[in-house]
N, C-alpha and C positions, 0 to 999 in steps of 0.2 A: 421550501431552504436549502437547497443543497449543502449537505458541509465540502467546501474544497479542500479544505486541511485534510480531513476524512480520507478526501477520496485521492489525494494526492497521498496520503502514508501507504491506503491497501493497496490501491495501483503503482502505484510510478517511483515509488521511494525503492524498491530491490528491483528492478526489472530484470538484470540476466541473472540474478538466481534464482528469482521467481520463474525466471522459464526453463530452464538447465532443470530446475527441483521438479518444474511439473513435467518435462520431457522422462526424467528416470520412473517418477511415480505414476502414469501413462505404459509404460512398459509393466515393471510391475502391476499393472490392475488384469491384464488384458487373465493372465491364468488364473489369479483371484476367481474374476466375475466369470470366464467357464465354470470352475471349478463348483462356484454355485448355484450356478445354472443349471447342473449337472445332479446337485442334491435336491433343488426343486424339481424337478422332472421336465422340464422347459428346455425350447430348446437355445446353443448357447448366445445365437442373438442376442434372445432375451437380455442377458446381463450383463453383456458388449453393451448394448443400447438404453440399457441402466444405467448402467457407470458414466457414460459419454452424456446423456441427459443429466442427470444429478449433478457430475462433478460441476456441470455449465453454469447451471441454475443457482445451485446453493454458492458457487465462490461472490453473487449477489444478491441474493438473497437470505445467507448466513450468519452469524453472531458470531463467527469465532474467525480471523483471517488466515489463510495457510492451513488450518483445517480440512482432509480431504474425505469428501462423502461420497457413496456410492455402491454397486449390491455388495448383499455381506450375509455372509453363515448366517446374522445372529434372525434376520429374516426369512429368509430361506428356507430355513429348517422347517416355520410355524405353518408357511402354505403349499407342504408337501400333500398333508390328504384332500384340500381343495383344487388342484389339477386335478389331482390323482380322481377326484371322481365327477370334477362341474370340468374340467378344460384351463386354454388358460387365459382363456376371455377372463370367467371369474378372476380368472388374478389381478387383472390390468383393474377390473371393477373393484376390486379390495384394495387394490396399488389406490384407485384416488379416493375412496372413502376413509384407506390408510390415512393420505393428507389432507386430509377432508377434517376428521379427528387431532390430528398433529397440531390447526389451526386453530381447534375451540384449547386445546389442550396450553396453547402459547396466549392467547385473549385472556382465559382462568387463571393465568400465571402458575400453571402446576409447576415448571420450573423451579417453584420456590421452592418445590418439596425438595430439593435436592443440598437443602440445610439442615436435615437431618437425614443424609449420608457421610458417616465418620470418614477421617482420615484413616482405618484401620480395613475397611472397606474398600475407600480409593487402592489402599495401598494390596490391596486381597486383591483385586476386579484386574489391576495393571500385570501383578504376578501372574495371573490365571491364564487372562488372553496371549502373555509371552509364551508359556507355556505350549496355549493350544495352537498358536504362532506355529511354535520348534514341531510338534507333532503332524501338523499340517504338510512339510514337508517329506515326513518319516517314508511315506509311498516314491518318492521318488530317493530317496536312498535306500530299500529295498534290492537288497542283488541278487534274488532271485526272481525281481521283474523283471518285463522283457525292455534291453537299451539299458539297459544299467549295470555297466562295470566300472574299471577299475579305472576308465579313462571320466566319469561321472566322476567321482570321487579326486580326482586329481585335476579335474575346472573346480569343481565349488572350493578345495585348498586354495586355485589361484585367483578365483574373485574371491576370497575371505583376503585375500595375502593383498589383493590388490586393495581394497574398500581400508582396508586399516591402514597398511605403507602410502597409499599416494598423497594422503591428505600432510602425513609428514614432508613432503615434497611441494606440493602445492596444492588448492582451494579454488581453483581459477574453472575448474570442472569438477563437478560429484566423483567422487572415484566412483560410485555403482554404476553410473553411467559410460565409462571410461571402462571398466569389468565387462559391461554388456557389450558394448560393442568390440573390441577386442578377443570374446571369445564370441561370439558372433561369427566375426573374419575367420577365424581360426573353427572354425565349428565348418564353413562353408569352402571354404582352403583346402582340409586335408579330409574332409567328409567325416566326421567322425562320430564315430556312431553312438550319439547321445539322442536321450527324448529329445523335441523341441517344442517350442510351442504348438504346433500344427497336430503335433497328438495327442492334445490335453481335448480337442474338436475342432470342431471344423468351424474356420473363421467367417464370420459373413460378406458378402459382395451388397455393395450399392451403400445408400445412405438409410436413416430410419424414417420412417415420413407418418402425417399424423393421421390417426385415425380414435374415433371415438369405440369404445370397449362391444362387443355382439352381445349382449345380451339381452335378455328381457328389463324392464323398463318395470317391474312388478314388485310386491313385498317378500313374495316370494326368493327373488333374487337377493333385496336388502335384509334377507334371514338370514341367508345362503353364509352372505357376506361379513356382515354386521360383527361376528363373534372373530374370524380374522381378522379384521380391519381393526378392529379394536388392539387384541395381542401384538399383531406386526408396528402400530405409532406405540403402543406402551411400551415394546421394547427396543425403538427405532429411537426412540428420545431418549431409554434411558442407557442406550449406548456414545449415543451423541453429548450427550450432556453428559458424561465421563470423561469420555473423551476429551472435549472439550474442555472439563478445567485442568487433564495431564497436560494438553498444549498451552497454556494458559502457566503451571505452573515451570513446563520449561522452555517457555519464552517469556516466559515473567512479564505479561502482561495482561489485562484481563478480556475478557468478551460478556456481550452481550444474549443470554442462556434466553432469552424470551424470543428473544431478536431468532434467534436458531433453531425455537421451538417451531415455530414460524413457519420460516426459513425449508424445515426439511419439507414441512406440512407442504410448500407452493411446488418442491423440485420432486416430489413422490408422485405428482398429480401430475406433473410436466412429461413425468420419465414412465407414465401407466400411460400416459396420450402418444408414445410416442414410443409403442409397442417395451416398454424395459419393464421391471419387477419393482418392487421396492425393494429402500436400501436406505444409509446415514451413513455418521461418518463413522470411518476406519479409523482402528488405531495405529494400526503396521504403519498403514499407508500413508497415514499423518504423520509417525514420525521418519519417515522415509525421506518426505517430506524439509522436515524440520531440517534433519543434520543434513540435507542436502541446501540447505539454506535457505529453505523458501520460507518464505513470509507475509507474505499477502494475499490479497485474494487473487491475485493474475499467478500465481501458482499456482492454485484450485483451478481455474480457469484455463489453463494452459495443457493444466493435466486430460480436463475432458476434451479441449478441441485437438491436443495430440493426440490424445485413443482415440478422436475421429477420422483425423488424417490418417492416421496408422491403418487403420480398417480398412479405410476408402481407395490408399490411391498404395499403399504399402503392404497389405496385407499378405503378396507370396514373402518377402524383407521379412515382416515380424514374423511371419509362419517358422522360419529360422534360426528363431532365438532359440538359443541352446535353455532348455528346464535347470542343468548348473545354474548359473550363469545369476537364474532370478532367484536360485531355491537358496543360493547366498544371500542377498540380497535379505531374504526375508528371513537366516538366520541372523544376518546381522540385526534386523529388526527383533529380533528375540529376544538375544544377549540384550540392546538396547532398551527395549521397554521394561525387562527385568528388573525389580529395585533388589539390587545387590545387599544394600545396607540392611535390608529387614529382615536378614539371616541371623547377623549379631544382634541385632535390636528383638530375634525373639526374647533370648536372653536382660534384655536390657531394659525392657518395656515393658508398665505392666501388662499380668497376665490377661487377662483382661483382653487386653487390645489382642494376644498375640492368639488367642484364641479364633476374636471376631476375625484375624485375617487369614489364617490357615482357613478356616471352615468357609470363606469365603473361594478359597482356593479350592480346595477338595470338592466344594460342590459344582464350582461353574465344569471344574475339570472332568470329575465324572460323570455330569448333564450335559456338556457341553455347550445348555443353556448360560448366557450370564444376567438374563432378568432373576436367574430362580437363585442362582451366588449372592448376586446386590442385594436379593430377600431375606434369602437368611442368616447374611453378614448383618444388613440391616434392623431386623428381628433378636437375634442377641446383644447387638450395641443396649436397642431398648431395653432388653432383661438386664442388664451390667446396670444399667447406668439408671435403671427403679430404683434395681439394687444398692448401688451404693448411693444416693438419693434417701432412699429408706434408711439406711443406718446414719445416715450423717444427723443424730436425733437422739433428744436425751432429757430426762425431767428432772428436777433435782428437788428434795424438799428440806423443806425450813420450818421452825419451830420456832415463832416469837409469840410470847408470852401470851395468849389465849390463843392466837391465832399459827393452823398451819400454810404459811406459803410454798406452793409448788411454782415450781421454775421454769417453762419448758422452752428450750431450745433448739432449732432446726429445723427441718421441712413438714409439713403436716396434711397428705395429702393417701387418696383411697389404699395405697399401698405400706404408711406408717399410724393408719388411726387405729388399725388393731395393739399395736403397743404404745400410743401417747392412752389408749381406754386404760390398758394395763397400767400401769405407771401412775395414773391419777385416782389411784384409793382402790377397794372404797378406804377413805378415810377411817373407819371404825374399826378396821382391819390392821391399826396402826399401833406399837407399840405406847403410843401415847397422841389419842386422838384430841382432836381440837374440834369447838362447837363454830369457827368463823376459820374459812378457807378463803383463799386469796390464790388467784391463779395466775398469774404474773407471763403473758404468752409475747414480752417486749422486744424477744431475741426467736421469736419465731414465725411462721407466713402459714397463714391458711389458702388452701388454692384450691379445694372445691367444695364440693355440699359435701361429700364423704366428710371432709374434716370437720366442714362443719355440721354435720349431723355425730358425730365422736362426741365433739365439743359440748354439745345438747345432752350427748347422755349423759357425760359427765356429771353435767352440772344439776342436772334431775335429779340424778341416783344420790349425788350429796343429801340434796333438799330431802330428797325425800328421808333421808334419815333423819334429820331434823337439823342439817349444819347451814348457815348463811353459807352465800359463794359469792362470790362477786369475781369478776375476769376482767383483766387490768393491762395495760398493752396493745393493745390491739393497733398494728399499722390500719392506713386508711384501706388501703386493698384490702385487708381482712375484716374488719369493719362494715366496710360494703358487701360482702358476702355475708356479714353476723345479720344484718340487717334486710336483706334479702330473703336470707334462705333459714335463717335459723326460728326453732317454736317456743323453748324456752329464754330467752331471751334475747332484747335486742342491743344495738350500742344506746349511751346514753345514759340516763346517772344509774340506770340499774345493771350495767355492767362499768360503771367508776369514770364514765367518758362524759366530755358534754357533747351537747349532740350534735351529731356533724348533719348537714346538708344533705 
């Protein structure tokens, strides 16, 4: 059954703003796609056709309305050795397999792993991406490069002024679109000596066409492309799911991460069959879309369709769009993307959170690899969390008549078992050793077999030295683990509990 309400909401509730926002995104996609094609070592049309196909397909299959997906640098850098050693046809085959892997990931619900990415890692990811977006504009601002002079800087300043000031007067048309139109008209009219989109690379002529990769269907081919496909799929999903979370926060809405994972797979398969490279969600273009008013699937579809029309029918005009206008838009994106309040929060937040955020930023910026930065942040978050839980633990010994009562409080797991064992005896080393010992764990929780093994060790050690030991207060989950894995005691009479099923 079609969800008519969802279709109306995602496609027809914001038509005017979605169409205009999609047009802005389409123009911003052109230099990016050409640049990513150059990174991958392929013809510019490979990146441009990929952006067309991925944007148009993901509009239907994706799980985050209003998010823009296209050819990206994150995927392009992965395939450089594949294209160099085996050619572009192997890239197309690898992209199809990438899509298959992403579909499998959706079936296995690997999107749930995003729950282990902390807010500090997401903030670091956003800040690092903002820095990379800004750094990517620096070659277009290099005064020693051809075609860059005072006119370039004047146009960038004028475009930024229009982008930020026009919304104070009207929001009927996205200010980035106005900036592009005005500066393009001035460039053509005055013959301004600035770099244009056509200087980035030759724009394709004609429409993309369907074709399967021209590679042998052998195990050898699979062995060549599989490692690249797996890496592309992982990087693409990671960036897409993180970007989806960011767009969720910007729009105060939720998204279907599982559908997004599968939708990315479908979009990449289609892109490869129409001569495109792999891609994923783009935070920069997604921010442009959202800030320009785009909210629904129509904005994403319009971006892809507009890009196709611009390339097929208006290639000459698009080639004359001045790069300073697009540079200004990307600078606006980097400024808007960066989490500025994260700077004062460095001194306000727990130092562990700040270290995780800064580490993520440093690793991403140093390696230009978003996956490595996020992985470093997740690992560091895990280390800090483990240490925190490990230290949330104490044991207090009390003497009551002929008994010594050890009251354990906190989390007992593989990282805290040594402290647990050391805190519970040996009883004979105490100033007032008792013959009868009670271990009260009513305020403790045993998480794994390492914890159960530690309890075994403590009980066995005390009994070996002639003391009677009784364990009391095991909660249901801990008692289940004792039943399954303990050697010296089980729940029931031995540990002072009634038998439990």
